[in-house]
C-alpha positions, 0 to 999 in steps of 0.5 A, a space after each residue: 523540449 518535447 520531453 520537458 513539455 510532456 513532464 510539465 503537462 503530466 505534473 501541471 494538469 493534476 496540480 492545476 485541477 487539484 487547486 481548482 477543486 480546493 478553491 471551489 471547496 473553499 468558496 462553496 463551504 463559505 458561500 453556503 454556510 456549511 458547518 465546520 463539523 460537517 465539512 471544514 474548508 481547506 484553509 481550516 484543514 491546513 491550519 490544523 496541519 500546521 498547528 498540530 505538526 508534532 501530533 500528526 508526526 507521532 501518529 504518522 510514525 506509529 501508523 505508517 512506519 511501525 504498523 504499515 511498513 512492518 506489516 508490508 515487508 513481513 507479508 511480502 517476504 512470506 508471500 515470496 518464500 511461499 510462492 517459490 515453494 509452491 512453484 517448486 511443488 505442483 501439488 502445493 498449488 492445489 492445497 495451499 492456494 485455496 487456504 491463501 484465498 481463504 485468508 484473503 477473504 477474511 474481513 478486516 473488521 473481524 480480523 483486527 480485534 483478534 489480532 489485538 487480542 493476540 499481539 496487544 494494543 501496540 503496533 505489532 497487532 496492526 503489522 499482523 493485520 497488514 501482513 495478512 492483508 498484503 499476503 494474498 495479492 503479493 502471492 498471486 502476483 509473484 506466482 503469476 510472474 514466475 509462470 510468465 516464461 515461454 516454454 521455449 525459454 525454459 527448454 533453452 535453460 534445460 538445454 544449457 543444463 541449468 538447475 532449478 535454482 539457476 533457472 529461477 535466478 537467471 530467468 524466472 526471477 527477473 521475469 517475475 519482477 514486473 509482477 512483483 512490483 505490480 503487487 507492491 503497488 497494490 499492497 502499499 495502499 492496502 497496508 496503509 488502509 489496514 493499519 489505520 482501520 486496525 487502530 479503531 479496535 485498540 491502540 495506544 494514545 497515538 496513531 492515525 486511526 486512533 486520532 480519526 476515531 477520537 477527533 470524530 467523537 469530538 466533532 473536530 473534523 478539521 483534525 480528522 481531515 488533516 489525518 486524511 490528507 496526511 494519509 493520502 499524501 503518504 499513500 501517493 508517495 509510497 506508490 510513487 517510490 515503488 513505481 520509481 524503483 520499478 522503472 529503475 529495476 525493470 527498465 528492460 521490460 516492454 512496459 517501461 519502454 517509451 
């Protein structure tokens, strides 16, 4: 009963507060006569979502599935491979990490137009932007996880005669999983933001960023907010999926107990 009550509280409080905010938003906009071009009421946004379902779906597939998720797995895989190499050779930490930090400092508004010129207007350029954005956070988290092993544990593996690969797969890799998932939770938000912003600098006639830019020029703010709602729900869902997988995979870690 106590566990059920806790689950209800964890879900009920955010949902109830969200409903309260939407109600105050609706009442405030109508009471003060705010122009829909400035701030549409939630009812108008919901109507735009219902009436523009196929358009929103096409934009979602273009931005999230093709751009964000492809860039996410490419950036994560590149960071994982490079982290394992850097961890194996100490001199690479002094040479490659500053270069990776340089790429992390690149502004997306300067990077996106270049990627569009290199990879074209379709989702490939957006995936490239996302891959660059998520690469450094993932690299830093994975390296931190690989280093988060006690000296006594490493000495024990050496005592057993374990090779570097065996130590990596049996000890250091599992120890790095919480750090990997922490990086993924950060990277999912960055991937979605990066894909949307990149579409401002060149995109086919679909995509969430393209739609936001186009509809804002027409002052169709209800459609703009509809895209924002879809983006927010998607980001929350992706974060929840990663957190759920983390709980299943790293159930043994102290952070998942209780």
